[in-house]
Z-matrix of the N, CA and C atoms (Angstrom, degrees):
N
C 1 1.477
C 2 1.531 1 111.68
N 3 1.317 2 117.51 1 -20.45
C 4 1.464 3 120.38 2 -173.66
C 5 1.532 4 112.07 3 -56.67
N 6 1.325 5 114.77 4 -32.92
C 7 1.464 6 119.05 5 -177.37
C 8 1.528 7 112.86 6 -64.32
N 9 1.318 8 115.85 7 -18.77
C 10 1.464 9 118.79 8 -177.82
C 11 1.521 10 111.38 9 -61.87
N 12 1.335 11 115.32 10 -31.23
C 13 1.455 12 117.55 11 -169.53
C 14 1.533 13 113.10 12 -89.96
N 15 1.324 14 115.48 13 52.38
C 16 1.456 15 119.97 14 174.10
C 17 1.523 16 108.54 15 -126.97
N 18 1.323 17 114.91 16 163.00
C 19 1.464 18 119.48 17 -179.11
C 20 1.524 19 109.40 18 -67.45
N 21 1.319 20 115.21 19 124.56
C 22 1.460 21 120.35 20 172.61
C 23 1.527 22 108.30 21 -151.25
N 24 1.319 23 116.09 22 170.31
C 25 1.464 24 119.83 23 -177.32
C 26 1.515 25 110.71 24 -53.13
N 27 1.309 26 115.63 25 136.31
C 28 1.451 27 119.96 26 175.61
C 29 1.512 28 113.67 27 87.12
N 30 1.345 29 118.73 28 -1.03
C 31 1.458 30 119.87 29 175.38
C 32 1.528 31 108.94 30 -92.43
N 33 1.327 32 115.56 31 145.75
C 34 1.458 33 119.74 32 173.32
C 35 1.526 34 107.84 33 -87.42
N 36 1.315 35 115.66 34 120.94
C 37 1.458 36 122.07 35 -175.72
C 38 1.526 37 109.00 36 -108.66
N 39 1.335 38 116.47 37 133.07
C 40 1.462 39 120.67 38 170.91
C 41 1.518 40 106.54 39 -108.09
N 42 1.324 41 115.10 40 126.10
C 43 1.455 42 120.07 41 -168.12
C 44 1.520 43 110.69 42 -129.67
N 45 1.320 44 115.29 43 127.88
C 46 1.456 45 119.27 44 165.80
C 47 1.511 46 106.61 45 -92.33
N 48 1.305 47 116.87 46 142.10
C 49 1.459 48 117.64 47 -174.31
C 50 1.516 49 110.44 48 -152.19
N 51 1.316 50 114.79 49 158.28
C 52 1.455 51 118.90 50 162.41
C 53 1.520 52 106.59 51 -135.08
N 54 1.320 53 114.67 52 148.11
C 55 1.457 54 121.31 53 -177.78
C 56 1.522 55 108.22 54 -122.56
N 57 1.326 56 115.13 55 121.84
C 58 1.454 57 121.20 56 179.55
C 59 1.524 58 108.52 57 -113.03
N 60 1.317 59 116.05 58 129.88
C 61 1.459 60 121.22 59 177.38
C 62 1.520 61 107.46 60 -130.30
N 63 1.325 62 116.21 61 131.03
C 64 1.467 63 121.36 62 -179.39
C 65 1.528 64 111.16 63 52.10
N 66 1.340 65 116.21 64 38.72
C 67 1.459 66 120.09 65 174.63
C 68 1.514 67 114.84 66 79.65
N 69 1.326 68 116.83 67 6.95
C 70 1.467 69 119.94 68 -177.13
C 71 1.522 70 109.32 69 -125.13
N 72 1.327 71 117.05 70 130.79
C 73 1.474 72 119.62 71 177.14
C 74 1.524 73 107.63 72 -72.67
N 75 1.334 74 116.31 73 115.93
C 76 1.467 75 118.25 74 -176.26
C 77 1.517 76 112.48 75 -105.58
N 78 1.312 77 116.87 76 -12.50
C 79 1.460 78 118.07 77 -178.19
C 80 1.522 79 107.08 78 -158.88
N 81 1.319 80 117.41 79 134.39
C 82 1.456 81 117.90 80 171.49
C 83 1.512 82 109.97 81 -153.58
N 84 1.333 83 114.52 82 157.42
C 85 1.462 84 119.10 83 -171.05
C 86 1.515 85 111.86 84 -71.46
N 87 1.335 86 118.00 85 -10.57
C 88 1.456 87 119.49 86 173.94
C 89 1.520 88 111.15 87 -63.29
N 90 1.335 89 117.01 88 -24.80
C 91 1.470 90 120.35 89 -179.76
C 92 1.517 91 111.56 90 -75.15
N 93 1.330 92 115.90 91 -50.58
C 94 1.461 93 118.95 92 -168.56
C 95 1.515 94 112.36 93 -121.56
N 96 1.329 95 116.64 94 5.67
C 97 1.457 96 118.77 95 -178.19
C 98 1.520 97 109.65 96 91.03
N 99 1.329 98 116.24 97 162.91
C 100 1.466 99 120.29 98 -178.86
C 101 1.529 100 110.86 99 -62.65
N 102 1.314 101 116.43 100 157.57
C 103 1.461 102 119.24 101 175.52
C 104 1.520 103 108.92 102 -96.92
N 105 1.300 104 115.04 103 151.41
C 106 1.458 105 121.65 104 -179.84
C 107 1.525 106 106.03 105 -129.25
N 108 1.310 107 116.30 106 130.73
C 109 1.465 108 118.58 107 -176.61
C 110 1.517 109 109.14 108 -154.37
N 111 1.311 110 114.93 109 166.42
C 112 1.457 111 122.22 110 179.53
C 113 1.521 112 107.64 111 -94.56
N 114 1.328 113 116.55 112 114.91
C 115 1.463 114 120.86 113 -178.43
C 116 1.529 115 110.70 114 -62.85
N 117 1.326 116 115.80 115 139.62
C 118 1.463 117 120.00 116 175.08
C 119 1.512 118 113.47 117 92.61
N 120 1.336 119 117.48 118 -1.97
C 121 1.463 120 120.13 119 -177.09
C 122 1.527 121 112.32 120 -103.37
N 123 1.338 122 116.85 121 4.39
C 124 1.457 123 118.98 122 177.91
C 125 1.512 124 113.42 123 70.82
N 126 1.332 125 116.99 124 30.00
C 127 1.465 126 120.06 125 -178.14
C 128 1.523 127 112.38 126 -86.30
N 129 1.336 128 116.18 127 -11.50
C 130 1.461 129 120.53 128 175.17
C 131 1.529 130 106.27 129 -126.96
N 132 1.324 131 117.75 130 171.94
C 133 1.460 132 117.84 131 -176.03
C 134 1.530 133 110.88 132 -62.22
N 135 1.340 134 117.21 133 143.54
C 136 1.466 135 121.94 134 -171.18
C 137 1.530 136 113.62 135 -55.89
N 138 1.322 137 117.57 136 -41.50
C 139 1.457 138 120.05 137 -176.57
C 140 1.512 139 112.33 138 -64.65
N 141 1.342 140 115.42 139 -35.39
C 142 1.464 141 119.52 140 178.87
C 143 1.524 142 109.60 141 -73.50
N 144 1.317 143 116.30 142 -44.17
C 145 1.460 144 119.74 143 -178.85
C 146 1.528 145 110.42 144 -57.54
N 147 1.326 146 116.02 145 -43.80
C 148 1.463 147 119.93 146 -177.83
C 149 1.526 148 111.35 147 -63.62
N 150 1.324 149 116.54 148 -35.42
C 151 1.471 150 120.63 149 -176.12
C 152 1.528 151 112.75 150 -72.37
N 153 1.326 152 116.60 151 -17.47
C 154 1.470 153 119.59 152 -174.14
C 155 1.528 154 112.96 153 -82.85
N 156 1.341 155 117.09 154 -19.75
C 157 1.468 156 119.33 155 -176.78
C 158 1.527 157 110.61 156 -53.39
N 159 1.327 158 115.20 157 132.41
C 160 1.458 159 119.69 158 173.97
C 161 1.519 160 114.28 159 86.58
N 162 1.344 161 117.50 160 -6.21
C 163 1.468 162 118.66 161 177.47
C 164 1.523 163 110.05 162 -76.40
N 165 1.324 164 116.45 163 147.67
C 166 1.462 165 121.60 164 178.56
C 167 1.525 166 108.71 165 -110.58
N 168 1.341 167 115.55 166 168.25
C 169 1.461 168 119.46 167 178.39
C 170 1.526 169 109.47 168 -58.62
N 171 1.321 170 116.40 169 132.65
C 172 1.455 171 120.80 170 -179.73
C 173 1.521 172 112.69 171 95.85
N 174 1.336 173 117.14 172 -15.80
C 175 1.462 174 119.69 173 178.03
C 176 1.520 175 110.78 174 -72.07
N 177 1.318 176 115.07 175 140.32
C 178 1.463 177 121.66 176 177.40
C 179 1.514 178 107.99 177 -120.69
N 180 1.318 179 115.68 178 144.72
C 181 1.454 180 118.84 179 -179.55
C 182 1.518 181 108.17 180 -145.94
N 183 1.320 182 115.09 181 146.41
C 184 1.453 183 119.37 182 171.99
C 185 1.508 184 107.39 183 -118.31
N 186 1.305 185 116.07 184 136.39
C 187 1.452 186 117.97 185 -177.55
C 188 1.511 187 110.13 186 -149.94
N 189 1.320 188 114.11 187 154.53
C 190 1.455 189 120.61 188 175.37
C 191 1.515 190 107.79 189 -109.24
N 192 1.311 191 115.95 190 129.23
C 193 1.463 192 121.38 191 -179.79
C 194 1.526 193 107.44 192 -108.66
N 195 1.322 194 115.70 193 126.70
C 196 1.466 195 119.84 194 179.25
C 197 1.534 196 109.38 195 -72.58
N 198 1.338 197 116.86 196 159.21
C 199 1.471 198 119.16 197 178.88
C 200 1.527 199 112.41 198 -53.90
N 201 1.328 200 116.76 199 -39.32
C 202 1.468 201 119.88 200 -177.62
C 203 1.525 202 111.44 201 -61.35
N 204 1.338 203 116.79 202 -30.83
C 205 1.461 204 120.19 203 -179.50
C 206 1.524 205 111.10 204 -101.82
N 207 1.335 206 115.81 205 5.65
C 208 1.456 207 120.06 206 179.78
C 209 1.514 208 108.80 207 -111.42
N 210 1.326 209 115.55 208 -109.82
C 211 1.461 210 119.38 209 -176.39
C 212 1.519 211 112.11 210 -102.48
N 213 1.338 212 116.49 211 17.01
C 214 1.450 213 119.82 212 176.22
C 215 1.518 214 112.71 213 89.39
N 216 1.313 215 114.42 214 163.01
C 217 1.453 216 120.11 215 173.89
C 218 1.523 217 108.08 216 -75.74
N 219 1.316 218 115.34 217 164.36
C 220 1.466 219 117.98 218 176.77
C 221 1.522 220 108.56 219 -72.39
N 222 1.306 221 115.65 220 127.73
C 223 1.456 222 122.19 221 179.64
C 224 1.522 223 108.07 222 -89.72
N 225 1.328 224 115.84 223 116.29
C 226 1.467 225 119.40 224 -177.86
C 227 1.534 226 111.30 225 -62.27
N 228 1.325 227 115.71 226 -23.02
C 229 1.468 228 119.72 227 178.09
C 230 1.530 229 111.23 228 -76.85
N 231 1.330 230 115.28 229 -11.47
C 232 1.455 231 119.04 230 -170.94
C 233 1.517 232 113.70 231 -85.50
N 234 1.325 233 116.85 232 26.06
C 235 1.461 234 120.69 233 178.21
C 236 1.521 235 108.48 234 -121.90
N 237 1.306 236 116.74 235 147.09
C 238 1.464 237 119.05 236 177.80
C 239 1.518 238 109.34 237 -142.58
N 240 1.314 239 115.46 238 138.15
C 241 1.456 240 119.44 239 174.46
C 242 1.519 241 107.93 240 -92.55
N 243 1.307 242 115.43 241 129.10
C 244 1.459 243 120.48 242 -178.06
C 245 1.524 244 107.20 243 -123.93
N 246 1.343 245 116.43 244 131.47
C 247 1.469 246 118.73 245 -179.56
C 248 1.524 247 110.42 246 -58.80
N 249 1.313 248 114.59 247 138.83
C 250 1.449 249 120.98 248 -175.62
C 251 1.520 250 112.75 249 -58.22
N 252 1.328 251 115.89 250 -32.98
C 253 1.483 252 117.10 251 -175.76
C 254 1.535 253 112.10 252 -70.19
N 255 1.325 254 117.16 253 -11.26
C 256 1.473 255 117.63 254 178.34
C 257 1.527 256 112.14 255 -78.06
N 258 1.317 257 116.90 256 -10.98
C 259 1.467 258 119.74 257 179.95
C 260 1.525 259 108.51 258 -92.37
N 261 1.329 260 115.49 259 134.48
C 262 1.461 261 118.09 260 178.83
C 263 1.520 262 109.74 261 -76.10
N 264 1.299 263 116.16 262 164.66
C 265 1.457 264 121.23 263 -174.00
C 266 1.525 265 113.47 264 -63.73
N 267 1.352 266 116.32 265 -27.88
C 268 1.467 267 115.73 266 -175.32
C 269 1.529 268 112.39 267 -78.47
N 270 1.322 269 117.99 268 -6.74
C 271 1.470 270 119.16 269 178.50
C 272 1.524 271 108.92 270 -85.43
N 273 1.335 272 117.03 271 121.21
C 274 1.463 273 118.47 272 177.69
C 275 1.530 274 109.16 273 -73.42
N 276 1.313 275 117.11 274 117.54
C 277 1.466 276 119.51 275 -179.21
C 278 1.520 277 109.37 276 -86.63
N 279 1.338 278 113.57 277 81.58
C 280 1.458 279 119.66 278 179.77
C 281 1.508 280 108.53 279 -132.16
N 282 1.319 281 115.81 280 146.64
C 283 1.460 282 121.13 281 179.09
C 284 1.529 283 109.68 282 -58.01
N 285 1.332 284 115.06 283 133.30
C 286 1.460 285 120.03 284 176.77
C 287 1.519 286 114.03 285 95.69
N 288 1.334 287 117.07 286 -12.43
C 289 1.473 288 119.33 287 178.65
C 290 1.527 289 109.00 288 -67.70
N 291 1.328 290 115.89 289 132.18
C 292 1.458 291 119.98 290 -178.25
C 293 1.521 292 109.66 291 -97.05
N 294 1.319 293 115.09 292 134.44
C 295 1.466 294 120.24 293 -178.40
C 296 1.522 295 109.05 294 -129.97
N 297 1.310 296 114.67 295 157.23
C 298 1.458 297 118.62 296 170.36
C 299 1.519 298 107.15 297 -107.69
N 300 1.316 299 115.62 298 122.32
C 301 1.451 300 120.65 299 -178.48
C 302 1.513 301 108.89 300 -112.39
N 303 1.303 302 115.32 301 148.02
C 304 1.454 303 121.36 302 179.85
C 305 1.522 304 107.66 303 -109.48
N 306 1.318 305 116.46 304 133.99
C 307 1.466 306 117.35 305 176.09
C 308 1.532 307 109.29 306 -90.88
N 309 1.325 308 115.29 307 -178.34
C 310 1.468 309 119.10 308 -173.91
C 311 1.526 310 112.36 309 -63.30
N 312 1.352 311 116.90 310 -23.36
C 313 1.475 312 119.11 311 177.21
C 314 1.521 313 112.08 312 -83.13
N 315 1.339 314 116.12 313 -4.37
C 316 1.461 315 118.13 314 -178.11
C 317 1.515 316 113.41 315 88.17
N 318 1.345 317 117.70 316 3.98
C 319 1.465 318 119.52 317 175.53
C 320 1.524 319 109.43 318 -74.91
N 321 1.322 320 115.60 319 143.08
C 322 1.460 321 119.51 320 -178.22
C 323 1.528 322 110.23 321 -100.73
N 324 1.310 323 115.78 322 133.19
C 325 1.460 324 121.31 323 178.67
C 326 1.508 325 109.30 324 -121.50
N 327 1.324 326 115.78 325 140.96
C 328 1.455 327 119.60 326 169.83
C 329 1.511 328 107.22 327 -84.05
N 330 1.302 329 116.25 328 134.88
C 331 1.456 330 119.86 329 176.69
C 332 1.507 331 106.87 330 -146.47
N 333 1.310 332 115.99 331 160.43
C 334 1.446 333 116.81 332 175.02
C 335 1.521 334 110.02 333 -136.33
N 336 1.305 335 114.62 334 158.17
C 337 1.455 336 120.79 335 -172.67
C 338 1.527 337 109.48 336 -77.57
N 339 1.317 338 115.10 337 122.66
C 340 1.461 339 121.67 338 -178.49
C 341 1.534 340 109.62 339 -91.88
N 342 1.302 341 115.89 340 -47.15
C 343 1.463 342 118.56 341 172.68
C 344 1.518 343 110.56 342 -152.37
N 345 1.326 344 115.14 343 156.14
C 346 1.458 345 121.25 344 -177.09
C 347 1.518 346 107.56 345 -118.53
N 348 1.336 347 115.84 346 119.80
C 349 1.464 348 120.40 347 178.49
C 350 1.523 349 109.64 348 -104.01
N 351 1.320 350 115.49 349 -176.45
C 352 1.465 351 118.90 350 -178.83
C 353 1.518 352 111.44 351 -65.68
N 354 1.331 353 116.58 352 -41.91
C 355 1.464 354 117.24 353 -179.34
C 356 1.524 355 113.96 354 -125.94
N 357 1.349 356 116.31 355 -4.71
C 358 1.463 357 119.07 356 178.10
C 359 1.535 358 110.11 357 -126.72
N 360 1.330 359 115.02 358 148.88
C 361 1.458 360 120.21 359 173.99
C 362 1.527 361 106.68 360 -117.72
N 363 1.337 362 116.35 361 128.13
C 364 1.458 363 119.84 362 179.22
C 365 1.526 364 108.58 363 -91.05
N 366 1.334 365 115.15 364 117.40
C 367 1.457 366 120.84 365 -179.78
C 368 1.525 367 109.05 366 -101.17
N 369 1.324 368 115.12 367 142.20
C 370 1.453 369 121.41 368 179.09
C 371 1.532 370 107.98 369 -112.97
N 372 1.327 371 115.55 370 119.47
C 373 1.469 372 120.51 371 -178.65
C 374 1.526 373 112.30 372 -96.48
N 375 1.334 374 116.37 373 0.18
C 376 1.460 375 118.78 374 175.78
C 377 1.527 376 109.62 375 -68.33
N 378 1.327 377 115.85 376 155.84
C 379 1.466 378 119.25 377 171.73
C 380 1.530 379 107.47 378 -59.72
N 381 1.343 380 117.59 379 140.04
C 382 1.473 381 119.20 380 -178.70
C 383 1.528 382 112.90 381 -54.95
N 384 1.330 383 117.40 382 -24.12
C 385 1.463 384 119.83 383 -178.60
C 386 1.525 385 112.44 384 -100.50
N 387 1.330 386 117.12 385 8.01
C 388 1.468 387 119.18 386 176.20
C 389 1.517 388 108.71 387 -61.66
N 390 1.314 389 115.51 388 141.61
C 391 1.456 390 120.18 389 176.67
C 392 1.520 391 113.82 390 77.95
N 393 1.322 392 117.02 391 0.76
C 394 1.469 393 120.41 392 -177.06
C 395 1.521 394 110.65 393 -101.88
N 396 1.339 395 115.04 394 145.51
C 397 1.463 396 119.30 395 166.95
C 398 1.518 397 108.07 396 -79.67
N 399 1.308 398 116.09 397 134.48
C 400 1.465 399 121.50 398 -177.62
C 401 1.523 400 108.30 399 -107.87
N 402 1.313 401 115.94 400 121.71
C 403 1.462 402 119.70 401 177.87
C 404 1.530 403 107.51 402 -102.78
N 405 1.324 404 115.78 403 109.55
C 406 1.459 405 120.49 404 -178.57
C 407 1.518 406 110.47 405 -102.40
N 408 1.311 407 115.09 406 141.32
C 409 1.447 408 120.66 407 165.62
C 410 1.522 409 104.97 408 -120.93
N 411 1.314 410 117.11 409 120.68
C 412 1.466 411 120.23 410 -172.76
C 413 1.523 412 111.44 411 -128.86
N 414 1.312 413 115.78 412 147.06
C 415 1.459 414 121.83 413 172.80
C 416 1.521 415 107.64 414 -132.57
N 417 1.317 416 115.73 415 126.87
C 418 1.465 417 120.31 416 176.23
C 419 1.522 418 107.71 417 -78.70
N 420 1.331 419 117.76 418 118.65
C 421 1.471 420 119.08 419 -179.52
C 422 1.520 421 112.62 420 -112.13
N 423 1.325 422 116.94 421 -7.43
C 424 1.461 423 118.13 422 177.61
C 425 1.510 424 110.32 423 -157.51
N 426 1.316 425 115.70 424 146.02
C 427 1.462 426 122.10 425 177.40
C 428 1.507 427 106.92 426 -146.27
N 429 1.317 428 115.96 427 132.78
C 430 1.462 429 118.19 428 176.04
C 431 1.518 430 107.95 429 -156.16
N 432 1.323 431 115.61 430 158.02
C 433 1.455 432 117.51 431 172.14
C 434 1.527 433 108.37 432 -71.88
N 435 1.317 434 117.54 433 149.28
C 436 1.461 435 119.34 434 178.48
C 437 1.527 436 111.13 435 -72.88
N 438 1.311 437 115.62 436 158.49
C 439 1.459 438 119.36 437 171.87
C 440 1.525 439 107.81 438 -74.61
N 441 1.315 440 115.45 439 164.71
C 442 1.464 441 120.33 440 179.56
C 443 1.533 442 109.86 441 -58.44
N 444 1.328 443 115.11 442 -40.54
C 445 1.469 444 119.70 443 -178.36
C 446 1.529 445 111.08 444 -64.77
N 447 1.333 446 115.81 445 -42.82
C 448 1.459 447 119.58 446 179.51
C 449 1.520 448 111.09 447 -61.29
N 450 1.329 449 115.54 448 -40.26
C 451 1.462 450 119.29 449 179.10
C 452 1.515 451 110.79 450 -63.72
N 453 1.315 452 115.85 451 -43.00
C 454 1.466 453 119.45 452 -179.91
C 455 1.522 454 110.93 453 -62.79
N 456 1.331 455 115.80 454 -37.82
C 457 1.460 456 119.54 455 -176.40
C 458 1.525 457 112.45 456 -86.37
N 459 1.337 458 115.21 457 -18.58
C 460 1.462 459 118.92 458 179.00
C 461 1.511 460 114.30 459 76.73
N 462 1.337 461 117.17 460 11.42
C 463 1.465 462 118.85 461 174.99
C 464 1.515 463 109.98 462 -150.74
N 465 1.303 464 114.90 463 166.68
C 466 1.463 465 121.23 464 -172.46
C 467 1.529 466 110.72 465 -82.76
N 468 1.319 467 115.74 466 140.84
C 469 1.462 468 120.62 467 171.95
C 470 1.508 469 106.63 468 -105.52
N 471 1.313 470 117.14 469 110.36
C 472 1.460 471 117.58 470 -178.65
C 473 1.505 472 108.66 471 -164.87
N 474 1.325 473 114.92 472 -179.87
C 475 1.451 474 119.56 473 -177.95
C 476 1.520 475 112.08 474 -66.51
N 477 1.329 476 116.80 475 -41.17
C 478 1.455 477 119.38 476 -173.42
C 479 1.513 478 109.82 477 -108.35
N 480 1.306 479 117.56 478 91.59
C 481 1.453 480 113.02 479 166.58
C 482 1.495 481 109.58 480 -138.05
N 483 1.309 482 113.84 481 144.79
C 484 1.448 483 120.02 482 -174.79
C 485 1.512 484 108.83 483 -87.13
N 486 1.292 485 116.98 484 133.65
C 487 1.451 486 120.10 485 171.23
C 488 1.513 487 106.97 486 -91.71
N 489 1.322 488 116.39 487 101.90
C 490 1.468 489 118.42 488 -178.43
C 491 1.509 490 108.04 489 -93.13
C-alpha cells in the first residue's frame, strides 16, 4: 500500500516551492503559503507538474523548466505600440509597469511596459515569465485524495488557492 502515497493524477498535492529566475528568487511559498492543486489538471506549469509524479510527502526536488514547458516562448506578436496620449496622467510610464488593458470586446489583458518612446509606448502582452528558464525548488508537504466535490469541479476547495 505504501506506493499509494505518491503524486499521481487526481491526487491533491500541497507544495512548498521557490521559483528562481535569472538568479533571483521571484516567488516562494513563504510569502503566500504553500499551493494546493489537483495533479494532472494543468493547474501549474506543465514542466513542473510532470516532475512531481512519483514524489512522496517530504521529498524535495530541484528542477529547471524550459520556457516551452513553463510560460511559453516570447511571442513576437505579443507586443503592441500604443500612442502615448492614450495613457492617462496617473499611469507611470516606466519600463516594467504592469497594466490591465481592455480590448474593443471588453476583454481585459495584463500587459507591461517594454519601452517608452517620445510618442509611443511599447506594451508587452506576453506573460512576464515567457521565454525564461524557471528554476524550481519544491517540497511535497501534503498528499490526499480529492473529495468527491473537488473531483467534480476539477479544482481544490481550500484556504490557499490561486485564482489564475
